[in-house]
C-alpha positions, 0 to 999 in steps of 0.5 A: 154363761150367766146373767142375773135379774137382780140388778136388770130392771130393765129386762126382768122383775125379780121377787125373791124366792126360798132356798132350793131344796135339792131331791131326786137325783143320784150321785153321778158315776165315773165317766163312762168308756169312750165307746159308749154310744148315745141314745136319742131322747124319744119326743114327748107326745105333747103338741109343739106350737107353730113357730114364725116363718123365717126369712130367706137370707138377704141379698148381701149374702153369698150367691144363691147357687153358692150358698145351696152348697154350703149353708143349710136351709133356712128354716121355721124356728123350732119350739120345744116339746115337753119331755117326761122326767127321767128317773136317776139310776139306782146305783150311784157313787158319792157326791165329789168335792170341789176344791180351789183351783186359784183365786182370780186377782181381786184388784182386776176381778170380781165376777167371772163367767164363760170359759174356753180352753185354748190349743196351748192348754191355757184356759180363758175366762171372761170376766164381766165384773158385774159386781163393781162396774168400776173395775173394767171388764177383762179376759184372764187366763189360767195356764196349765200350772194354775196360775191366773194372768191377765189375757187381755183388756176389752175395748168399751162399747161406743154407746154405753162405755161397758164390755160385759163378756159372757160366753167365749170360745175358739174358732178352728182359726184360732180366733176367739168369739165372745159374747158382750152383754150390755145391760144398759138397754135392749138390742145393744148386746153383741158378739165380738171376734178377736184376732189371734196371732201368734197365740196373743190377742189382737184387734176386735171385730163386731160380728152381730149386734142387735142382741138383747142378751148375747150369751153362749157361743160355739163353732161347728161346721163352719157355723157360729151358734149363738144363744139369746137368753131373752128375745121378748121377756114380757111374753108369757111364758118368756121366749128365747132362742139359738141363732146361727151365722155362717163363719166369715158373716160379719156386721150383722145387725139383727132385725127387730124383734129378733124374732123376725131375723132369719138367723134364728133357728129355734125359740124356747120358751121359759116359764119361771115368771120371776126369773124370765131367763131362757136359752144359755149354755150350747153344747154339741154331741158326737152326733152333731146334735145341739143341747141348749140349757134353759136357765130358770126352768132348769131344763136342757133342750135338744135340737136334731137337724136334718141332712140339709142343716134344718132343725127337725126336732126341738124337745126338752131332753133333760129335767130332773127335781135336783136341777133347779137352773141349767147355766153353762154346758160342757160336753165330755167326748169321751162318753157324750155325757153333758156337764151342767152348772147349776148356779141356783143349787150351787151344784154341777150335774151330769146328764147321760145319753139317756138324758138321766141327771145325776149330781156330780158335786154340791155345796151350800152357800160359800165364799169359795175359799174353803174350796166350795162352789159360789154360784157356779155358771161355767164348766169345762173339762181338762183332762180329768178335771172339771174346771168350774167358773163361779159368778157369785152374783145371786139370782132368785132361788139361789143358794148364794145368797150375797157377793163376797171376795175373792173371785174363785175358780174351783175344781172337781177331780174325775179320778 
C-alpha cells in the first residue's frame, strides 16, 4: 500500500532526494521450515513518550456487559520504542530475479496498489489510477492462470467524484474491505466493505469515514485494523497510527483530530521531514503480534497485545541500511517471515523472526517489461511465489524516477 507525496501538495512538501544507496543487508536465504519458532525482539532501553488517553466507546456501541466479553478494553495509543539495528546473517543465498507475471490492460489501468488472495485462488488488485485520473479507479483480478480481468468498477465518493483504492483484504465472511484514499482534502478518506455473493462483488457499504490517508486494512479475530498514514503531517515528527474497529461496526465517523478517536490503538512517529508518510502495511504473525510498516523511515514496528487485547508494547522491530522504505507487508505463515515491499529501493526484503533483514530481490530503474520491479508497493505469497504489485508513482528518494507504461505485475519464485 503506497501513497505519493510529489502530487499531494495538501499533505506533503517534498524535496527531491538522491538515488538511495543500498548497503548493509545480505541476500535472503530460502524460507525456513514450517516449524521454525518466532523470536521476540528485545525492547530497546530508550524511553517512550506518553500517548494521549483514549476515550471510552460511544453509547451506540454494544452494551457494556456484552462488550466486556467480546471486545478488548480500550487503551492509550502506544508510541514506538526505537530498537537497535540487527546485523544480517553472515551467509546468504544470491539475490533472486523478478519476472513478469502479467500486464494490466493499459486502457483501464495505470497505477496498481494493494492485493488480496481470494479463497478461489484469484488475486484482487486495487487500481487507483493516480498517474492518470482520467481513467476511473477499478479492481482487477489475476486468475490462477495469470490472466488479468476486470473484477469491479468502483462508485465515486459523493463529495469528490473519485475513488482511490489502496489496501484491500478478505474478511471471514468472504466480503472485502478496501481503503479509499481521497487526496482532495483532509478527513475525506474512507474504508468500504464490498458485499460478496457467489464469488462476485455487489453493493458497497461505508464502514469508516474521516481518515486523512486510509491505507492498509487487515482482519483478525473479529476486528478490522486500518493504518492511518497521516494523523498529523505537520507535527515534527509526523504522527500516524493504527485504528481498530469491531466487525459489524459501520457508518463510523472518526473524531477530528483522529488522535482523539477511541478506535486509535497505537501511534507511530515518522522522522523523514521530506516525506512525512508513516503507518502503511500491516501483517499479523502466528502469535497475534501486529507488524506495521513505517513508509518513509523504512522501519517495521511490532505491536504486542495483552490477554485483554490492549497494546502492551510498541517497538521498532526491524531496521536496516538496505531497507529505504517499508510499504506493503505480507507474512509467510510457514516460518513467520515478513516480506516487505521497498518502494524507494526497487526491492523486496525478508525480515526473519529475530528481526534481521535480508534482501530477496532488487533491480534498478525500469518500466517493468524486462521483469524488473517498477516501484514495488505490495507483496503477496501465492504458493511458492511472491507476487509483486508495482505502483510506478515515484516519491522523493526513489530509484524509480518517472512513470512509464505499462502497469506490470511481477513475480519472484522462491524455489
